[in-house]
PAZAPA-4460 file (N, C-alpha, C; in steps of 0.05 Angstrom, whole numbers, plus 32768, in hexadecimal, padded with zeros to 4 digits):
% residues 295
    n_x    n_y    n_z   ca_x   ca_y   ca_z    c_x    c_y    c_z   seq   type   mol
   8011   7FE8   8000   8000   8000   8000   8011   8019   8000     1      M     A
   8027   8018   800F   8039   8030   8011   8045   8035   7FF5     2      E     A
   804D   8020   7FE7   8058   8024   7FCC   8044   802F   7FB9     3      K     A
   802B   8026   7FBB   8015   8030   7FAA   8010   804E   7FAF     4      L     A
   800F   8055   7FC8   800B   8072   7FCF   8022   8083   7FC4     5      K     A
   803A   8079   7FC7   8051   8088   7FBD   8050   808B   7F9F     6      G     A
   8049   8075   7F91   8048   8076   7F73   8032   8089   7F6A     7      A     A
   801B   808A   7F78   8005   809C   7F70   800D   80B9   7F74     8      L     A
   801B   80BF   7F8B   8023   80DA   7F90   8038   80E3   7F7C     9      V     A
   804C   80D3   7F77   8060   80DA   7F63   8054   80DD   7F47    10      V     A
   8041   80CC   7F40   8034   80CE   7F26   8024   80E8   7F24    11      G     A
   8017   80F0   7F39   8008   810A   7F39   801B   8121   7F36    12      F     A
   8032   8120   7F43   8046   8135   7F41   8050   8139   7F24    13      L     A
   8054   8122   7F17   805D   8123   7EFB   8048   812E   7EE9    14      Y     A
   802F   8127   7EEE   8019   8132   7EDE   8016   8150   7EE2    15      L     A
   8018   8159   7EFB   8017   8175   7F02   802C   8185   7EF4    16      L     A
   8044   8179   7EF2   805B   8187   7EE6   8057   818B   7EC8    17      A     A
   8043   817E   7EBC   803E   8182   7E9F   802F   819B   7E9A    18      L     A
   8022   81A6   7EAE   8011   81BE   7EAA   8022   81D7   7EA5    19      L     A
   8017   81EA   7E96   8025   8204   7E93   8026   8213   7EAD    20      P     A
   8039   8225   7EB0   803D   8233   7EC9   8024   8240   7ED5    21      W     A
   8015   824E   7EC5   7FFE   825C   7ECF   7FE9   8248   7ED8    22      R     A
   7FE7   8231   7ECB   7FD4   821C   7ED4   7FDD   8210   7EEE    23      A     A
   7FF7   820D   7EF2   8002   8203   7F0B   7FFA   8216   7F22    24      V     A
   7FFD   8230   7F1D   7FF6   8244   7F32   7FD7   8244   7F36    25      Q     A
   7FC9   8242   7F20   7FAC   8242   7F23   7FA2   822A   7F32    26      G     A
   7FAD   8213   7F2E   7FA6   81FB   7F3D   7FAD   81FE   7F5A    27      L     A
   7FC4   820A   7F5F   7FCC   820F   7F7B   7FB9   8222   7F89    28      G     A
   7FB1   8237   7F7B   7F9E   824A   7F87   7F83   823C   7F8C    29      A     A
   7F7B   822A   7F7A   7F62   821B   7F7E   7F63   8208   7F96    30      A     A
   7F7A   81FC   7F9A   7F7E   81EB   7FB2   7F7C   81FC   7FCB    31      I     A
   7F89   8214   7FCA   7F87   8227   7FE0   7F6B   822F   7FE6    32      G     A
   7F5B   8234   7FD0   7F3F   823C   7FD4   7F2F   8226   7FE1    33      W     A
   7F34   820D   7FD9   7F26   81F6   7FE6   7F2E   81F4   8004    34      L     A
   7F48   81F9   800A   7F51   81F9   8026   7F43   820F   8035    35      M     A
   7F3D   8225   8028   7F30   823C   8035   7F13   8236   803A    36      W     A
   7F06   8228   8027   7EE9   8224   8029   7EE1   820B   8039    37      K     A
   7EF1   81F7   8038   7EEA   81DD   8044   7EF9   81DA   805F    38      L     A
   7EEB   81CF   8073   7EF9   81CA   808D   7F10   81B7   8089    39      P     A
   7F27   81BF   8094   7F3F   81AD   8092   7F53   81B6   80A7    40      N     A
   7F66   81A4   80AE   7F79   81AA   80C2   7F8C   81C0   80BB    41      G     A
   7F94   81C2   80A2   7FA7   81D7   8099   7F9C   81F3   809E    42      S     A
   7F82   81F6   8097   7F75   8210   809B   7F74   8216   80B9    43      R     A
   7F6D   8202   80C9   7F6B   8207   80E6   7F85   820F   80F2    44      D     A
   7F9B   8201   80EA   7FB5   8208   80F5   7FBE   8223   80EC    45      V     A
   7FBA   8229   80D3   7FC2   8244   80C8   7FB2   825A   80D6    46      A     A
   7F99   8256   80DB   7F88   826A   80E8   7F92   826F   8105    47      S     A
   7F98   8259   8113   7FA3   825D   812F   7FBD   826C   812E    48      I     A
   7FD0   8264   811D   7FEA   8271   811C   7FE7   828E   8115    49      N     A
   7FD6   8295   8102   7FD3   82B1   80FA   7FC6   82C1   8111    50      L     A
   7FB3   82B6   811F   7FA6   82C5   8135   7FBA   82CA   814B    51      S     A
   7FCC   82B8   8150   7FE0   82BC   8165   7FF6   82CF   815D    52      K     A
   7FFF   82CD   8144   8015   82DD   813A   800E   82F9   8130    53      C     A
   7FF4   82FC   8129   7FEB   8316   8120   7FD1   831E   8130    54      F     A
   7FD4   8321   814A   7FBC   8326   815A   7FB0   8341   8155    55      P     A
   7FBF   8353   8148   7FB5   836E   8142   7FA0   836E   812B    56      E     A
   7F9E   8358   811C   7F8B   8358   8106   7F6E   8354   810F    57      L     A
   7F5C   8363   8103   7F40   835F   810A   7F36   8346   80FB    58      D     A
   7F1D   833E   80FF   7F13   8325   80F4   7F14   8325   80D6    59      A     A
   7F0D   833B   80C9   7F0D   833C   80AC   7F2A   833A   80A1    60      A     A
   7F3C   8348   80AD   7F58   8347   80A4   7F64   832B   80A8    61      A     A
   7F5D   831F   80BE   7F66   8304   80C4   7F5C   82F0   80AF    62      H     A
   7F43   82F3   80A7   7F37   82E1   8093   7F45   82E5   8078    63      R     A
   7F4B   82FE   8071   7F58   8304   8057   7F74   82F7   8057    64      R     A
   7F83   82FB   806D   7F9E   82F0   806E   7F9D   82D2   806E    65      L     A
   7F8A   82C6   807B   7F87   82A9   807B   7F81   829F   805F    66      L     A
   7F6F   82AC   8052   7F68   82A5   8036   7F80   82A7   8024    67      R     A
   7F8F   82BD   8025   7FA6   82C1   8014   7FBC   82AD   801B    68      D     A
   7FBF   82A6   8035   7FD3   8293   803D   7FCD   8277   8031    69      T     A
   7FB4   826F   8032   7FAD   8255   8028   7FB1   8254   8009    70      L     A
   7FAB   826A   7FFC   7FAF   826B   7FDF   7FCD   8268   7FD9    71      A     A
   7FDE   8276   7FE9   7FFB   8274   7FE4   8005   8258   7FEB    72      D     A
   7FFA   824C   8000   8003   8231   8007   7FFC   821E   7FF0    73      I     A
   7FE4   8221   7FE4   7FDD   8210   7FCE   7FF0   8214   7FB6    74      G     A
   7FF7   822D   7FB1   800A   8232   7F9B   8025   8227   7FA1    75      K     A
   802E   8229   7FBA   8048   821E   7FC2   8048   8200   7FBD    76      T     A
   8032   81F2   7FC3   8030   81D5   7FBF   8033   81CE   7FA2    77      L     A
   8024   81DB   7F90   8025   81D3   7F74   803F   81DD   7F67    78      T     A
   8048   81F4   7F6E   8062   81FE   7F63   8079   81EC   7F6C    79      E     A
   8078   81E4   7F85   808E   81D3   7F8F   808E   81B8   7F81    80      S     A
   8076   81AE   7F7B   8074   8194   7F6D   8083   8196   7F52    81      A     A
   8080   81AD   7F44   808E   81B1   7F2B   80AC   81B2   7F2F    82      C     A
   80B4   81C0   7F44   80D1   81C2   7F4A   80DD   81A7   7F50    83      A     A
   80CC   8194   7F5B   80D6   8179   7F60   80DA   8169   7F47    84      W     A
   80CB   8170   7F32   80CA   815F   7F1A   80D9   816C   7F03    85      V     A
   80D6   8186   7EFF   80E3   8194   7EE9   8102   8192   7EEA    86      W     A
   810F   8195   7ED3   812C   819A   7ED4   8131   81B4   7EE4    87      P     A
   8146   81B5   7EF3   814C   81CC   7F04   814C   81E7   7EF5    88      A     A
   8156   81E7   7EDC   8158   8200   7ECD   813D   820B   7EC7    89      Q     A
   8128   81FA   7EC4   810E   8205   7EBF   8103   8214   7ED7    90      K     A
   8109   820A   7EEF   8101   8218   7F07   8111   8232   7F0B    91      S     A
   812B   8230   7F04   813D   8247   7F07   8134   825E   7EF5    92      L     A
   8128   8258   7EDE   811E   826C   7ECC   8108   827D   7ED8    93      A     A
   80FB   8274   7EED   80E6   8282   7EFB   80F1   8296   7F10    94      L     A
   810A   8296   7F15   8116   82AA   7F27   811B   82C3   7F16    95      V     A
   8109   82D7   7F1B   810A   82EF   7F0B   811B   8305   7F17    96      R     A
   811E   8305   7F31   812E   8319   7F3F   813F   830D   7F54    97      E     A
   8157   8318   7F58   8168   830F   7F6E   8173   8327   7F7C    98      V     A
   8171   8327   7F97   817B   833D   7FA7   818E   8332   7FBC    99      E     A
   81A7   833D   7FBB   81BA   8336   7FD0   81CC   831E   7FC9   100      G     A
   81CE   8317   7FAF   81DF   8300   7FA8   81FC   8304   7FB0   101      L     A
   8205   831C   7FB1   8221   8321   7FB9   8227   8318   7FD5   102      E     A
   8213   8317   7FE6   8216   830D   8001   821F   82F0   8001   103      V     A
   8212   82E0   7FF1   8219   82C4   7FEF   8234   82C0   7FE1   104      L     A
   8239   82D0   7FCC   8252   82CE   7FBE   826A   82D4   7FD0   105      Q     A
   8267   82E9   7FE1   827C   82F0   7FF3   8280   82DB   8009   106      Q     A
   826A   82CF   8012   826D   82BA   8027   827B   82A2   801B   107      A     A
   8274   829A   8002   8281   8283   7FF5   829E   8288   7FF0   108      L     A
   82A6   82A1   7FEC   82C2   82A8   7FE6   82D3   82AB   7FFF   109      A     A
   82C6   82AA   8017   82D4   82AF   8030   82E5   8297   8038   110      S     A
   82DF   8280   802E   82EF   8268   8037   82E2   825A   804E   111      G     A
   82CF   8267   805B   82C1   825B   8072   82A9   824A   8068   112      K     A
   829F   8239   8079   8287   822B   8073   8270   823E   8071   113      G     A
   825C   8239   8060   8245   824A   805C   822B   823B   8063   114      V     A
   821B   8248   8074   8201   823C   807B   81EB   824D   806E   115      V     A
   81DE   8241   805A   81C7   824F   804D   81AF   8249   805F   116      G     A
   81A2   825F   8067   818B   825C   807B   8172   8265   806D   117      I     A
   815D   8255   806E   8144   825C   8063   812D   8254   8076   118      T     A
   8115   8259   806D   80FD   8251   807D   80E7   8249   806A   119      S     A
   80D0   8241   8075   80B9   8239   8064   80AA   8251   805A   120      H     A
   80B7   8262   804B   80AB   827A   8040   80B0   827A   8022   121      L     A
   809B   8281   8013   809E   8281   7FF6   80A1   8265   7FEB   122      G     A
   80B4   8261   7FD9   80B9   8246   7FCD   80D5   823D   7FD2   123      N     A
   80D9   822C   7FE6   80F4   8223   7FED   80FE   820E   7FDA   124      W     A
   80ED   8202   7FCA   80F7   81EE   7FB6   8105   81FC   7F9F   125      E     A
   80F9   8212   7F95   8107   8222   7F81   8120   822F   7F8C   126      V     A
   811F   8237   7FA5   8136   8243   7FB3   814D   822E   7FB4   127      L     A
   8146   8215   7FB9   815A   8200   7FB9   816A   81FF   7F9F   128      N     A
   815C   8200   7F89   816A   81FF   7F6F   817B   8218   7F6B   129      H     A
   8171   822F   7F74   8180   8248   7F71   819A   8246   7F81   130      F     A
   8198   823E   7F9A   81AF   823C   7FAC   81C3   8228   7FA1   131      Y     A
   81B9   8212   7F97   81CB   81FD   7F8C   81D8   8205   7F72   132      C     A
   81CD   8219   7F64   81D9   8224   7F4C   81F1   8236   7F52   133      A     A
   81F2   8240   7F6B   8207   8252   7F73   821F   8243   7F7F   134      Q     A
   8219   822C   7F8B   822E   821B   7F98   8224   81FF   7F99   135      C     A
   8231   81EE   7FA6   8229   81D1   7FA8   8225   81CA   7FC6   136      K     A
   820F   81D4   7FD1   820B   81D0   7FEE   81FF   81B5   7FF4   137      P     A
   8200   81AE   800D   81F1   8197   8018   81D7   81A2   8022   138      V     A
   81C0   8198   8017   81A6   81A3   801F   819A   8190   8034   139      I     A
   8193   819C   804A   8188   818E   8061   816A   818E   805E   140      F     A
   815D   8176   8062   8140   8175   805F   8134   815F   8070   141      Y     A
   811A   8161   8075   810B   814D   8083   80FE   813A   806F   142      R     A
   8105   8121   806E   80FA   810E   805A   80DC   810B   805D   143      P     A
   80CD   810A   8047   80B1   8104   8048   80AD   80E7   8050   144      P     A
   8094   80E0   8058   808F   80C5   8062   808F   80B0   804B   145      K     A
   8085   80B8   8034   8084   80A5   801E   809F   80A2   8011   146      L     A
   80A9   8089   800F   80C4   8084   8005   80C7   808D   7FE8   147      K     A
   80B3   8088   7FD8   80B5   8090   7FBB   80B8   80AE   7FB8   148      A     A
   80AA   80BD   7FC9   80AB   80DB   7FC8   80C7   80E3   7FD2   149      V     A
   80D0   80D7   7FE7   80EB   80DD   7FF2   8100   80D9   7FDE   150      D     A
   80FE   80C2   7FCF   8112   80BC   7FBA   8111   80D1   7FA4   151      E     A
   80F9   80D9   7F9C   80F6   80EE   7F88   8103   8108   7F91   152      L     A
   80FD   8111   7FA9   8107   812A   7FB3   8125   8129   7FB6   153      L     A
   8130   8113   7FC1   814D   8111   7FC5   815B   8113   7FAA   154      A     A
   814F   8107   7F95   815B   8108   7F7A   8159   8124   7F6E   155      R     A
   8141   812F   7F6F   813C   8149   7F61   8149   8160   7F6F   156      Q     A
   814B   815F   7F8A   8158   8174   7F99   8176   8175   7F95   157      R     A
   8180   8160   7F89   819D   815E   7F84   81A4   8161   7F66   158      A     A
   8192   816D   7F57   8196   816F   7F3A   81AF   8180   7F32   159      Q     A
   81B6   8193   7F44   81CC   81A5   7F3D   81E7   819B   7F46   160      M     A
   81E9   8182   7F4D   8203   8177   7F55   8208   8179   7F73   161      G     A
   81F5   8183   7F82   81F8   8185   7F9F   81F0   816B   7FAC   162      N     A
   81F0   816B   7FC6   81E8   8153   7FD5   81D1   815B   7FE8   163      R     A
   81C3   8147   7FF2   81AD   814C   8005   81B3   813B   801E   164      V     A
   81A9   8145   8035   81AD   8137   804E   8193   8137   805D   165      A     A
   8188   811F   8063   816F   811D   8072   8174   8125   808F   166      P     A
   815E   812C   809D   8161   8134   80B9   8163   811C   80CC   167      S     A
   8178   810C   80C7   817F   80F6   80D8   8199   80FC   80E5   168      T     A
   81A2   80EC   80F8   81BB   80F0   8105   81D2   80F1   80F1   169      K     A
   81D1   80DF   80DD   81E6   80DF   80C8   81E5   80F8   80B7   170      E     A
   81CC   8101   80B1   81C9   8119   80A1   81D3   8132   80AF   171      G     A
   81CD   8134   80C8   81D7   814A   80D8   81F5   814B   80D9   172      I     A
   8201   8134   80DD   821F   8132   80DE   822B   813A   80C3   173      L     A
   821E   8132   80AD   8229   8139   8093   8228   8157   808E   174      S     A
   8213   8164   8098   8210   8181   8095   8226   818F   80A5   175      V     A
   822A   8187   80BE   823E   8193   80CF   825A   818F   80C3   176      I     A
   8260   8178   80B9   827A   8172   80AD   827F   8184   8094   177      K     A
   8269   8187   8084   826C   8198   806C   8273   81B5   8073   178      E     A
   8266   81BF   8088   826C   81DB   8090   8288   81DD   809C   179      V     A
   8290   81CA   80AB   82AB   81CB   80B8   82C1   81C9   80A3   180      R     A
   82BC   81BC   808D   82D1   81BA   8078   82D0   81D2   8065   181      R     A
   82BE   81E6   806A   82BD   81FD   805A   82A9   81FC   8044   182      G     A
   8297   81E8   8044   8283   81E5   802F   8269   81F5   8036   183      G     A
   8255   81F2   8025   823C   8200   8029   8225   81EC   802E   184      A     A
   8212   81F5   803E   81FA   81E5   8045   81E2   81F7   8043   185      V     A
   81CA   81EB   8041   81B1   81F9   8041   819E   81ED   8055   186      G     A
   8193   81FE   8067   8183   81F3   807D   816A   8204   8081   187      I     A
   8152   81F8   8082   813A   8207   808A   813B   820A   80A9   188      P     A
   813A   8222   80B3   813E   8227   80CF   8125   8228   80E0   189      A     A
   810D   8226   80D3   80F5   822A   80E3   80E5   8211   80EB   190      D     A
   80EB   81F9   80E2   80DC   81E2   80ED   80E1   81E0   810B   191      P     A
   80CC   81D8   811A   80CE   81D7   8137   80E0   81BF   813E   192      E     A
   80F5   81C3   814E   8106   81AD   8156   80FC   819F   816F   193      P     A
   810B   818C   8179   8105   817F   8193   810C   8193   81A9   194      S     A
   8102   818F   81C0   8107   81A1   81D6   8125   81A4   81DC   195      L     A
   8133   818E   81DA   8150   818E   81E0   8160   819C   81CA   196      S     A
   8155   819F   81B3   8164   81AB   819C   815D   81C8   8197   197      S     A
   814C   81D4   81A7   8144   81F0   81A2   8140   8200   81BC   198      G     A
   813A   8219   81B8   8134   822B   81CE   811C   823C   81C5   199      V     A
   810D   8245   81D9   80F6   8257   81D3   8100   8273   81CF   200      F     A
   80FB   827F   81B8   8101   829A   81B2   80E9   82A7   81A4   201      V     A
   80E7   82C1   81A3   80D0   82CE   8196   80D0   82CA   8178   202      P     A
   80B8   82C4   816E   80B3   82C3   8151   8097   82CE   814C   203      F     A
   8096   82E5   813F   807C   82F3   813B   806E   82F8   8156   204      C     A
   807E   8300   816A   8072   8307   8183   806B   82F0   8195   205      G     A
   8072   82D7   818D   806A   82BF   819C   8082   82AE   81A2   206      V     A
   8085   82A3   81BA   809C   8291   81BF   8099   8278   81AD   207      P     A
   80AF   8272   819F   80AF   825C   818C   80C8   824B   8190   208      A     A
   80C4   8231   8194   80DB   8220   8197   80EB   8220   817C   209      L     A
   8104   8228   817D   8113   822D   8165   812E   821E   8167   210      T     A
   8136   8212   8151   814E   8201   8150   8168   8211   8156   211      S     A
   817A   8203   8165   8194   820E   816B   81A9   8206   8156   212      K     A
   81A1   81F5   8143   81B3   81E9   8131   81C3   81FD   8120   213      F     A
   81B5   820F   8112   81C3   8222   8101   81D4   8235   8111   214      V     A
   81C9   8243   8126   81DA   8255   8135   81F3   8247   8141   215      P     A
   81EF   822D   8148   8206   821E   8153   821D   821C   8140   216      G     A
   8217   8219   8126   822C   8217   8112   823A   8232   810C   217      M     A
   822B   8248   8112   8237   8262   810D   8245   826E   8125   218      L     A
   8240   8263   813D   824A   826F   8156   8268   8274   8155   219      A     A
   826F   828D   815C   828B   8294   815D   8297   8299   8141   220      G     A
   8287   829A   812D   8291   829F   8112   829D   8287   8104   221      G     A
   8295   826F   810E   82A1   8256   8101   8298   8253   80E4   222      K     A
   8281   825E   80DE   8276   825D   80C2   8266   8277   80BD   223      A     A
   825F   827B   80A4   824F   8293   809D   8233   828B   8096   224      L     A
   8220   829B   809F   8204   8296   8099   81F8   82A9   8085   225      G     A
   81E8   829E   8072   81DB   82AF   805E   81BE   82A6   805D   226      V     A
   81AB   82B9   8060   818F   82B4   805E   8187   82B5   8040   227      F     A
   8176   82A2   8038   816C   82A1   801C   814F   829B   801C   228      L     A
   8140   82AA   800C   8123   82A4   8009   811B   82A9   7FEB   229      H     A
   8109   8299   7FE1   80FE   829E   7FC6   80E1   82A4   7FCA   230      A     A
   80D9   82BD   7FC6   80BE   82C6   7FCB   80AF   82C9   7FB0   231      V     A
   8096   82C3   7FB0   8085   82C4   7F98   8080   82E2   7F91   232      R     A
   8084   82E8   7F77   807E   8303   7F6E   8060   8307   7F6C   233      L     A
   8058   8320   7F6F   803B   8327   7F70   802D   8320   7F55   234      D     A
   803C   8322   7F3F   802F   831D   7F25   802F   8300   7F1D   235      D     A
   8039   82EE   7F2F   8038   82D2   7F2A   804C   82C8   7F16   236      G     A
   805E   82D9   7F0C   8070   82D1   7EF7   8088   82C0   7F01   237      S     A
   808C   82C0   7F1B   80A3   82B0   7F25   80AA   82BA   7F41   238      G     A
   80C4   82BC   7F46   80CE   82C1   7F61   80E4   82D6   7F62   239      Y     A
   80E6   82E1   7F7A   80FD   82F2   7F80   810C   82E4   7F96   240      K     A
   8126   82E0   7F92   8137   82D4   7FA6   8145   82EB   7FB6   241      V     A
   8142   82EA   7FD0   814E   82FF   7FE1   8162   82F1   7FF3   242      V     A
   817A   82FD   7FF4   8190   82F2   8005   819A   8308   8018   243      L     A
   81A2   8301   8030   81AE   8314   8042   81C0   8305   8056   244      E     A
   81D4   8314   805F   81E7   8308   8072   81DA   8304   808D   245      A     A
   81E1   82EF   809B   81D7   82EB   80B6   81E1   8302   80C8   246      A     A
   81D0   830B   80DA   81D7   8322   80EC   81ED   831A   8100   247      P     A
   81FA   832D   810A   8210   8329   811D   8207   8318   8135   248      E     A
   81EF   831C   813E   81E5   830D   8155   81E5   82EF   8152   249      G     A
   81E3   82E6   8139   81E2   82C9   8134   81FD   82BC   8139   250      M     A
   8213   82CC   813B   822D   82C0   813F   8234   82C0   815D   251      Y     A
   8222   82C9   816E   8226   82C9   818A   8228   82AC   8195   252      S     A
   8238   82A8   81A9   823A   828D   81B5   8225   828A   81CB   253      E     A
   8215   829F   81D0   81FE   829D   81E2   81E7   8292   81D2   254      K     A
   81DE   827A   81D9   81CB   826B   81C8   81B1   827B   81C3   255      V     A
   81A5   8284   81D9   818B   8292   81D5   818E   82AB   81C4   256      E     A
   81A4   82B9   81C8   81A9   82D2   81B8   81AB   82CB   819A   257      E     A
   81BA   82B6   8193   81BE   82B0   8177   81A5   82A5   816A   258      S     A
   8196   8294   8179   817D   8289   816F   8168   829F   816B   259      V     A
   8167   82B1   817E   8154   82C7   817C   815A   82D9   8164   260      A     A
   8174   82DD   815F   817C   82EE   8148   8173   82E0   812E   261      A     A
   8176   82C6   812C   816D   82B7   8114   814F   82B9   8111   262      M     A
   8140   82B5   8127   8123   82B6   8126   8119   82D2   811D   263      S     A
   8127   82E7   8126   811F   8302   811F   8121   8307   8101   264      A     A
   8136   82FC   80F4   8138   8300   80D7   8122   82F2   80C8   265      V     A
   811C   82D9   80D0   8106   82CA   80C3   80EC   82D9   80C8   266      I     A
   80E7   82E3   80E0   80CF   82F2   80E6   80CC   830A   80D3   267      E     A
   80E2   8318   80CE   80E1   832F   80BD   80D7   8328   80A1   268      R     A
   80E1   8312   8097   80D8   8309   807C   80BA   8301   807D   269      Y     A
   80B3   82F3   8092   8097   82EA   8094   8084   8301   8096   270      V     A
   808B   8316   80A4   807A   832E   80A7   8079   833D   808C   271      R     A
   808E   833B   807C   808F   8349   8062   807D   833A   804E   272      R     A
   807D   831F   8050   806D   830F   803D   805C   82FB   804D   273      Y     A
   8049   8305   805D   803B   82F4   8070   802B   82DD   8064   274      P     A
   801F   82E1   804D   800F   82CB   8041   8020   82B5   8035   275      S     A
   803A   82BA   8031   804B   82A7   8024   8058   8294   8038   276      Q     A
   8053   8297   8051   805E   8285   8065   804C   826C   8068   277      Y     A
   8058   8256   806E   8049   823D   8071   803C   823C   808D   278      M     A
   8027   824C   8090   801A   824E   80AA   800B   8235   80B2   279      W     A
   8008   8222   809F   7FFA   8209   80A5   800D   81F6   80B4   280      S     A
   8026   81FD   80B6   803A   81EE   80C5   8035   81F2   80E3   281      M     A
   8037   81DD   80F3   8033   81E0   8110   804C   81EA   811D   282      K     A
   8052   8203   8117   806B   8210   811F   806C   8213   813E   283      R     A
   8055   8214   814B   8054   821A   8168   8049   8203   8177   284      F     A
   804F   81EA   816E   8043   81D3   817B   804C   81D0   8198   285      K     A
   8065   81D3   819D   8070   81D2   81B9   806E   81EE   81C5   286      K     A
   8064   81EF   81DE   8061   8209   81EB   8072   820A   8204   287      R     A
   8079   8222   820D   8088   8224   8226   8079   8217   823D   288      P     A
   8087   820F   8252   807A   8202   8269   8063   8212   8274   289      P     A
   804D   8205   8278   8035   8212   8283   8022   821E   826F   290      G     A
   802B   8220   8256   801A   822D   8241   8009   8217   8233   291      E     A
   7FF0   821D   822F   7FDE   820B   8222   7FE6   8206   8205   292      K     A
   7FE3   81ED   81FB   7FE9   81E6   81E0   7FD5   81F4   81CD   293      K     A
   7FDF   81FB   81B5   7FCE   8209   81A1   7FBE   81F7   8190   294      W     A
   7FC9   81E0   818A   7FBC   81CE   8176   7FB1   81B5   8183   295      Y     A
***
């Protein structure tokens, strides 16, 4: 049964990738509309997250942002499916604007290890191809449950000659070794870690358990950090990739200070492009001691 499910999902992804770009976006928007109209867990989680992180919004503004968020989540799903199947150059052609590329170029020329830091904002699958076109990083990821899908993603995410590392003990060690030898890696910094692997720091005005992994690799200047995001352009024609250097606070050897500095940068992007964040993710599942669970 597991193999059948995997084959059906992979087959659907290949069919989806045959559609023209505007149809891909239109289908994504339709999926988002259904998520908006029909009761479902993703809508519920997104609504809770938005109400907690944007308490200043009145009911009408909250509904608009929730509707726009679900539409963007739908687009991210269908667009990412294409990025998983298409040749990398086809996805790269959708990058219409780039801001701050010199930051990455300078970091790569420094001779130190480079940690590319991103979050679940915009389209991280297209971003993966862009980053891998600039260097040959090890991309850190959480494997999907279906083996066939995992195999597809591991293969397609390595189209540019880079490597991938699953979020296992072995994968974590390979990422650390790559940075220590002066190589480059790419890591999504916003998935909620285990309690022992993170600390609670502010994110959109709310305490959020946030991973110590990335700041730990930068502490004391052992490596250089570069933030990267690929955000959807308003006209739907493609993406703008934005890069910036990690702030000084992220190099602190004080764990809470460095993690908070990282969280603040991600928050700034999320507030700039609020509907493009994956608010359906249970980002706040673990709460500080004594605080009631959200979900």
